[in-house]
N, C-alpha and C positions, 0 to 999 in steps of 0.2 A: 161460776159463770166466767169470771176473768181467767180462771185456770183453764177452762175449755178453749177460750179464745187464744190464749198463749200457746197452747198445744197445737191448735190449728195453724197458727202463724208459723211456728217452728217447723211443723210438718211441710208447709208449703215451701219454706226456705230450703230445707233439706232436699225436698223433691226437685226443686229447680237446680240445685247444685249437682245433684246426682245425674239429672238429665243432661246438664251442660257437660259434665265430665264424660258421660257415655257418648254424647255427640262428638266431643273432641277426639276420642279414640276412633270413632267411625271416620271422621274427616282425615285424620292422620293416616289411617290404613288405606282408605279408598282414593282420596284425592291427592295426597302429597307423598305417598310412599313412605319409606322410612326416613323421616327427616333427620333423625339423630345419626343414622348410619351415613347419610349423604354428607353431613357436616364433618364427620370423622374422616371419610374418604378424601374430601377436599383438603383437609389438613395433612393427611398422610401422603398425598401425591405431590412430589416436588415439582415446582414450577420451573420450566426451562428459562434461563435468562434471555432477555430480548437481544436483538442484534445491537441495539443502542448500548445496552449494558456490556455486551461482549466487546464492542469497539472501545468503550471507555476503559475496560480492563486491559485490553491490548495496548492502549496508549502507554501504559507504564510497564507492561510485560515485554513488549517488543519496542525498545527505545531507538529512535532514529534521529540522528543529527543530520541536518540538511545544509549542504554547501551550495550556494547559488552564485554562479559566475556572473559578474556584472561589471560596470564601469561608472565613473563619476557622473557622466552625462545622463545616466539612467536612474540616479539615486532618487530623484523627486518624481519619477514617473513609474517605471516598471518595478523598481524596488519597493516602493510604497504599495503598489498593487499586490505584489506577492505577499508582503507582510500582512496586508489586510485580509487576504483570502486564504489560499492553501497553506502558506507559510506558518500561520498561527497554529496549525495542527502538528507541526514538527515538535519533537521534544526539545530540540535546540536548533535555532536558525542563525546561520552566519552568511553574510554576503561577502564574496571574494572580489576585492576591488583593488584599485591603486590609490585610493584615498579613504582615510578612516572617517567613519561617521558613527559615533557611539549611540546616538538616538536610534538609528536604523539598524545597528548591529553589523555595519560594514567594517572590514579590516583592510589594511594596506599590506599586501604581501611583497611590495617592493619590486614589481615587474611592470615595465612600461606597457601601456595599452596599445597593443598591435595584434592583429589576427595571428601572425606567426608566433606570438608569445603566449598563446592560450595553453599550450602544453607546459612550458616552464611555470606559468602562473598556477596551473592545476597542481603541479608537483609541490610548489610552495604551500598551497592550501592544504594538501594532504599531510605535509610535514607539520604544519601548524596544528592541525586537528589531532594528529597522532601525539604530538608533544603535550597537548593540553587536555584532550578529552578521550583518549583511547579506552580507558577503563570505565568511563561514565555512560557509554552508550553501546548498543549492540550492533547497529548497522549504520552506514554512512552513505547518504544519498548525495550524488552530484546532479545538479540541474542547471539549466540556463535561466536567465531572467525573462525569457519568453516561453517558459514551460509551465504548464499547470499540472499539479500532481494531486491525485486523490489518495491522501495519506492512509485512510482507513483500509482501502483495498491493498495498498502496499504492505501494510502490517499483516493483513490476512494472508498474502502470498508468503511472507517471510516467516510467519509463526512456526511452521513445521521444522524449520532448519536451525541448527545450532550455530550461533554467531561465531563460535570458535572453530567452525569448519572453514576451509579456504575456498570461498564461494562468492560469486557475484551474479547479479541479474540485470537485465535490460532488454532492449531490442537488439538482437544479435545480427551483426553484419559479417560477411565473409571477406577474406583478404588473402594476402600471400602467405601468412602463417596459419597453421591448421585450425586453431581454436576460433579464430576470428576475434571480434571485439564488439562492445556495446555502443550503440549510438549515444553520442554526448547530448544531442538535442532532446531526445526522448528521456534522457536521464538514466543513470545506472546507479546501482546500490551495491556496496561492497561490505562484506562481513568484517567484524573486528579483527579476525585472524588475517584476512586479506590486507587490511590497513597495516597491520603489524609487519607482514611480510614485505610489503612495499617499502616501508621505512627501514627495516633492519637488513634486508638483503638486496632489494632491487635498486633503490636510489643510490646505493653505495657501490654499484657495480656497473660500469659503462658497457659491459658486454650484455648483461641482462636487461639493462634499462638505459640506453644512450640518451644523452641530453641533446635535443636538436629542435628544429623549428617545424616539424611535421605535425599533422593534425592531432589534437589533444586526445580524442577518444581512442583513435587507433594506437597511439603510442602507449597510453595507459593500459590498453588491452594487451599489447606486446609485453610490457613489463609484468603484468599479472600472470600471463601464461608462463613466463620464464621462471617465476618463483612458485609455480605449482598451484595457482588459484584457478579453479574450474569455472567455466562459463555455464551457468544454469539455464534451463529452458523456462521462460516465464509465460509461455502461451497458455490459454485456457484449454479446457477439455475438448473443444472443437477445433483446436489449432489456430484460434484467432489471437492476434497480438494484443497484449495488454499495454505495452509501452509503444506509443505511436510517435514515430520520428517526424511526422508531418501534421498539419492541422486537420481537424475533423472534416472540413469542406473538401479536402483532397483525399481523405481516407474512406469516406462514405459515399454510396452504400456498398461499394465493392472495392477490392484491392486495386490500386491504380497501376496500370501497365503502360502509361504514356509518359513516364518520367524515369528517373534513375533508380527509384527505390526497388522495383521488382528485380533489378539486376544485382543489387547489392545485398539484399536480405539473405540470411543464412539458410532459413528453412523455406521450402516451397510455399508460396503464398496460397492461402485459401481464398476462395472467391468472396465469401461473406466476411465482412469486417464488422467492427463494433462490438467487442466483447462486453457482456453485462458486468464483468468484474474488471473493467479497464482501469489503468493506473495513471497514465500520463498522456498529455497532448503537447505537441511542439508548435512553434510559430504562432503563439497566442498574441493577438493584438491588445493594445492597452485597454480598449473598451470591452474586450471579451472576458477579462478576469472577473468582473462583476457579473457578467452574463452567466458564465460557468458556475459561479458561486450561487446565483439565484436558482438556476435549473437543477443543480445537484443537491442543494441543501435546504432550499425553501419551498420550491414548487412541489405540490402533491396533486396527483390526478385522482379525482374521486372515482371509486369503483375499480381501480386497478388493483388486482390481488398481489399481495406481497408475501412471498414464501419466507418462512422462518428458517434461516440458515444457522448451522453450528460451526464451530471451529474445526478445521481439519486436524487429524491426529499428529502429534509430534513424532518425527522419525527417530527410531532408536539408532544407536551407533552403527550397527551393521547395515540397516536399511539405508541410512544416510551415505555410508561408504559405497554401497552398491549403486545408489543413484548417481553419486559423483563419478564413479568409474564409468558408468554408462555415458554420461554427458561428456566426459573427457575423451571418449573414443568416437564420438559422433562425427560424421562427415556431413557436409552441406547437402541438402536434398533439393536445392533450388535448380530446376532444369534450365533456367534462362542463362544465356552467356554472361559471365561476370564482366563488369566494366573493364577490368584490366586485361581481358582477353580479346577485346574488340580491336 
């Protein structure tokens, strides 16, 4: 009797297990597909890095030293604003002043604070940076203390180019010499080789780079041209400027034609402004630094689609040389009468 009961119980257990096992295969095949294959495919497919991961990688791959022109009266206002916002994303941040402040990172370059001294002051800054940091960084950014720079977009622009190429970028202006120069207010960024050429060849030659009291950005541009540094084109694919020499309120929604800018810019202005890969804004007021910081780095709009971008390819030597040759032979395309011709 007990033997029959035991056999019956065992049969029920085996039957339940076989039924469960059979149903499992049915569910796997009909409802879930090939679960095992799906897991293998997920593991075998490499996941693209996010933009945040790429930006973090670029921070150390494309190293930028930032030089910010300032003066002692702005140390506790603009300088602190820059340091708390965009300046903290530089690989190295130095404030160029006439008074040293170790806490802020301000250095005294020994030039009195006068507007006519901005060019000599910038020369001293470039000499200091060359002497102390030329081999530690790839690119060297000059900005004013009322400029806001989106460092991630700057690195994205610079990544394809070899810092050992004689090259610099910014908002290009036209003038009496062919290549023109980059706006100082919008900021300009020079390669390691450009910094080297300035210090080894330009600053030691009064014909290539005379020391005078003319505007800082124009004179640095003149020196760079005379030692073979090429002015690159930093506009986006639609021809919109990434470096803005004026504030956003003056640059949006269309390129301004009621002031001096449209007569000075090197390229013919496009009507639509506001590049989605913009890099800098000028004439930023003290209260606007935190506003830009909030809008750019903290505010997120629900439902706004964000496309995943990848890094542009690095240019090979021949590609880079061809691109630089093209830029070096460019003529201004601006149809407006130049300021100096009026």
